[in-house]
C-alpha positions, -999 to +999 in steps of 0.1 A: +276-586-231+311-576-220+318-543-203+352-525-206+368-514-174+397-490-174+418-486-143+447-461-140+474-465-113+500-438-108+537-447-105+572-431-104+593-461-116+611-467-148+598-492-173+623-519-166+616-519-129+578-521-135+582-550-159+605-568-134+579-564-106+550-574-128+568-605-141+576-615-105+540-608-094+527-631-122+548-660-110+535-655-075+499-652-086+500-683-107+511-702-077+490-685-050+457-685-070+461-717-090+432-734-072+407-705-074+416-687-106+430-714-129+455-706-156+467-671-159+484-663-192+503-631-200+528-620-226+545-587-234+534-572-267+564-549-272+581-531-244+551-512-229+521-535-232+511-568-216+482-589-228+467-612-203+437-635-196+424-656-168+392-674-158+375-670-124+343-689-115+339-700-151+341-665-165+369-655-189+386-622-184+408-607-212+428-576-207+459-555-212+482-535-191+501-505-206+531-489-190+528-451-194+552-424-182+534-417-149+507-444-148+497-479-156+466-483-177+447-516-172+419-523-197+398-553-187+368-569-206+343-579-179+319-607-188+282-598-182+278-612-146+312-597-135+301-562-146+280-561-115+312-561-095+331-536-115+336-513-086+351-540-064+372-552-093+385-517-099+394-513-062+412-546-062+433-537-092+442-503-078+451-518-044+473-546-058+490-527-085+494-496-063+511-518-037+533-533-064+545-500-081+538-474-053 
C-alpha cells in the first residue's frame, strides 16, 4: 500500500527562475543517476506544477512538485517498502531542493 509524503521547501525566487533551476537539475540527475535510478520522467502540467516519476531498486515513485509563492510543495507516493524510509526521503528532498532554490 502506497503512502503519501508531502515535503515543503521554502524559497524566495520567482517562478521562472525556479523552473529554470529545476529543468537544469533534471538534466544533471538523469545523467548522474542513470545507473542507479533508471529513467526519470518529468513534465510541466501548466506553469506551476511538474509531474514526475522514477524507479529505484525496482520500486516506482510517482509525484508532483508545485511552485507556490513562498514554498515548493512536493507530493510523493511511496511504495510500501519505501514508506519505512520516509524520514530519510523527506530529509533528502529538503536538502537537495533547499540547496537548489535556497
